C-alpha positions as CSV (number, residue, x, y, z in Angstrom):
1,M,0.1,0.1,-0.2
2,P,2.8,2.3,0.6
3,R,4.3,1.9,-2.5
4,A,0.9,3.2,-4.2
5,F,1.8,6.7,-2.7
6,H,5.5,6.6,-3.2
7,I,5.9,5.3,-6.7
8,P,3.5,8.1,-8.1
9,G,5.5,10.9,-6.5
10,V,8.7,9.3,-8.0
11,I,7.2,9.3,-11.6
12,F,5.8,13.3,-10.8
13,L,9.2,14.3,-10.1
14,F,10.6,12.6,-13.2
15,C,7.8,14.2,-15.3
16,A,8.4,17.7,-13.8
17,F,12.4,17.3,-14.5
18,V,11.7,16.4,-17.9
19,L,9.4,19.8,-18.4
20,L,11.7,21.8,-16.7
21,F,14.7,20.4,-18.5
22,L,12.9,21.1,-22.0
23,V,12.2,24.7,-20.9
24,S,15.4,25.2,-19.9
25,I,16.6,24.9,-23.2
26,S,13.9,26.4,-24.7
27,L,14.5,29.3,-27.8
28,P,16.9,29.4,-29.9
29,F,17.6,25.6,-29.4
30,I,13.9,24.2,-29.4
31,T,11.6,26.9,-31.5
32,A,8.0,25.5,-30.1
33,L,9.4,26.1,-26.7
34,D,8.5,29.9,-25.6
35,F,7.2,32.0,-22.7
36,A,5.2,34.9,-24.8
37,R,4.4,35.1,-28.5
38,V,3.3,38.1,-30.6
39,H,1.2,37.8,-33.5
40,I,1.2,40.8,-35.9
41,K,-2.4,41.4,-37.2
42,S,-1.8,44.6,-39.3
43,G,1.4,46.7,-39.9
44,S,4.8,46.4,-40.5
45,P,6.8,45.9,-37.1
46,T,10.6,45.1,-37.4
47,V,13.1,43.9,-34.7
48,N,16.5,45.4,-33.6
49,Q,18.5,46.2,-36.7
50,D,16.6,43.7,-38.9
51,T,14.7,45.8,-41.5
52,T,12.4,42.9,-42.6
53,V,9.0,43.2,-41.5
54,I,8.0,40.4,-38.9
55,N,4.6,38.4,-38.5
56,E,5.5,37.0,-35.2
57,L,7.7,37.2,-32.3
58,R,8.8,34.9,-29.5
59,F,10.4,35.1,-26.3
60,G,12.3,32.3,-25.1
61,T,14.8,31.5,-21.9
62,W,17.9,32.3,-23.9
63,A,16.7,34.4,-27.0
64,S,14.3,35.8,-28.8
65,C,13.1,34.8,-32.5
66,W,11.1,36.4,-34.8
67,Y,9.5,34.9,-38.0
68,E,9.7,37.5,-41.2
69,N,7.3,37.9,-43.8
70,T,9.8,36.1,-46.2
71,G,9.5,32.8,-44.0
72,N,13.0,33.3,-42.5
73,R,13.5,32.8,-38.9
74,V,16.0,34.7,-37.0
75,C,17.0,34.7,-33.4
76,S,18.8,37.2,-31.1
77,S,22.1,36.5,-29.7
78,S,22.1,33.5,-27.0
79,D,22.2,35.2,-23.3
80,N,20.9,34.8,-20.0
81,A,19.6,38.6,-20.1
82,Y,19.0,39.4,-23.7
83,A,17.3,42.5,-24.9
84,T,15.2,42.9,-28.0
85,T,13.8,46.1,-29.4
86,I,10.6,46.4,-31.7
87,Y,10.0,49.1,-34.1
88,G,6.5,50.4,-35.2
89,S,5.5,50.6,-38.9
90,D,7.2,54.1,-39.3
91,R,10.4,53.0,-37.4
92,N,10.0,56.3,-35.2
93,S,8.1,54.3,-32.5
94,F,10.1,51.4,-30.7
95,V,9.7,49.7,-27.5
96,N,12.4,47.9,-25.6
97,I,12.2,44.7,-23.7
98,G,15.4,44.8,-21.8
99,P,17.5,42.5,-19.7
100,S,15.9,43.2,-16.7
101,W,12.8,41.3,-17.8
102,T,14.7,38.0,-19.2
103,R,17.2,37.5,-16.8
104,G,15.0,35.9,-14.5
105,L,14.4,33.3,-17.2
106,A,17.7,31.7,-15.8
107,I,15.7,30.5,-13.1
108,H,14.2,27.3,-14.7
109,P,17.7,25.4,-15.3
110,V,18.0,25.8,-11.7
111,A,14.6,24.5,-10.6
112,A,15.3,21.6,-13.0
113,G,18.6,20.8,-11.5
114,V,16.8,20.6,-8.1
115,T,14.2,18.7,-9.6
116,L,16.8,16.1,-10.7
117,I,18.3,15.9,-7.3
118,A,14.8,15.4,-5.7
119,F,14.0,12.6,-8.0
120,L,17.7,10.8,-7.6
121,L,17.0,11.0,-3.6
122,S,13.3,9.4,-4.1
123,L,14.9,6.3,-5.5
124,S,16.2,5.5,-2.3
125,T,14.5,3.2,0.1
126,H,16.0,4.6,3.1
127,V,14.0,7.0,5.4
128,T,16.3,9.8,5.8
129,M,16.9,10.1,2.0
130,T,13.0,10.1,1.5
131,L,12.9,12.9,3.8
132,L,15.5,14.8,2.0
133,A,13.7,13.8,-1.3
134,S,10.4,15.5,-0.2
135,L,12.4,18.5,1.3
136,T,14.1,19.2,-2.2
137,A,11.0,18.8,-4.2
138,F,9.1,21.3,-2.2
139,L,12.5,23.3,-2.8
140,A,12.0,22.7,-6.3
141,A,8.3,23.7,-6.4
142,L,9.3,26.9,-4.8
143,L,11.7,27.8,-7.5
144,A,9.4,26.5,-10.1
145,L,6.9,29.0,-8.3
146,I,9.4,31.9,-8.6
147,A,9.8,31.3,-12.3
148,F,6.6,31.1,-13.4
149,A,6.3,34.7,-11.5
150,V,9.0,35.6,-14.0
151,D,7.1,34.0,-16.9
152,I,3.8,36.0,-16.0
153,A,5.8,39.2,-15.5
154,L,7.5,38.9,-18.9
155,Y,4.4,38.0,-20.5
156,A,2.3,41.1,-19.0
157,F,5.4,43.4,-19.9
158,V,5.5,42.2,-23.6
159,K,1.8,42.8,-23.9
160,H,1.8,46.1,-22.7
161,E,4.9,47.6,-24.3
162,V,3.6,46.0,-28.0
163,G,0.5,47.9,-27.6
164,K,2.4,51.1,-27.8
165,L,3.8,50.7,-31.3
166,S,2.4,53.0,-34.0
167,G,0.6,51.3,-36.8
168,V,0.7,48.1,-35.6
169,S,-1.8,45.9,-34.4
170,T,-0.6,42.8,-32.1
171,N,-2.1,39.9,-30.4
172,T,-0.3,38.6,-27.5
173,D,-0.4,34.8,-26.4
174,T,1.1,32.8,-23.5
175,A,3.2,29.9,-25.1
176,P,4.1,26.4,-24.2
177,A,7.1,27.0,-21.9
178,F,4.6,29.4,-20.0
179,W,2.2,26.8,-19.0
180,M,4.8,23.8,-18.7
181,T,6.4,25.7,-15.9
182,F,3.4,26.0,-14.3
183,V,2.7,22.2,-14.4
184,S,5.6,21.6,-13.2
185,F,5.2,23.5,-10.3
186,L,1.9,21.5,-9.6
187,L,4.0,18.0,-10.0
188,L,6.5,19.2,-7.6
189,C,4.1,19.9,-4.9
190,F,2.2,16.7,-5.5
191,A,5.6,14.8,-5.5
192,G,6.6,16.1,-2.2
193,C,3.3,15.2,-0.6
194,T,3.2,11.5,-2.1
195,V,7.0,11.0,-1.5
196,C,6.8,12.1,2.1
197,F,3.3,10.3,3.1
198,G,4.3,6.9,1.1
199,R,7.5,6.8,3.1
200,R,5.4,7.8,6.4
201,R,2.7,4.8,5.5
202,D,5.8,2.3,5.4
203,R,6.9,3.4,8.6
204,L,3.5,3.6,10.2
205,D,2.9,-0.1,8.6
206,G,5.9,-1.5,9.9
207,A,5.5,-0.6,13.2
208,T,2.3,-2.1,13.4
209,T,3.2,-5.3,12.0
210,Y,6.0,-5.4,14.4
211,S,3.4,-4.5,17.2
212,W,1.3,-7.4,16.7
213,R,4.3,-10.1,16.5
214,D,5.5,-8.5,19.7
215,R,2.2,-9.5,21.2
216,F,1.8,-13.0,19.8
217,R,5.4,-13.8,21.0
218,L,4.4,-12.6,24.7
219,G,1.3,-14.6,24.5
220,R,3.2,-17.8,23.7
221,N,5.7,-17.3,26.3
222,R,2.8,-16.9,29.0
223,Y,2.3,-20.6,28.2
């Protein structure tokens, strides 16, 4: 019965690690994983020094990437604190998504690393290791929550800023990496509870079994 609680916790930790690991790679390496997407509905915006009109802009962990009307994909230089400047149709109006809004995205790989440690600890059957696994899972959940807060802040800021561009109509949406971080947070919370509860049930069942065996032996000694 205790394994019914412990094993799901281990699975939750593994799934959370995979999600956070993929999010940590993100753009420009995995094109489908980003936090915020700006779809250009009308107008002729451009990005940075690129003078080609774009139709979509994506923000990832290490870079931003934009899709030109010609079909080409261009990404900014990879950095843990990249900046992206978006120009309006006349190039007189522009907004800047500065490093202060993207620097915090580096929390995602930190959360992934702590999650991996929690997963490895959860594989042990030792009570102390299980307790450490549970505590580490909750620490990873806290880091994932902070990372998700950074994602929300970036999304809200990007949506607010691109609305200032003159002659450009946009639609800003959350992207897969945004929700993968949120799911990872939930999985880590579940994992921390189930791993700890499963081992606690294991100890209680062991104590109960020993108690009944001890009573049986005492009863035999009386006769």
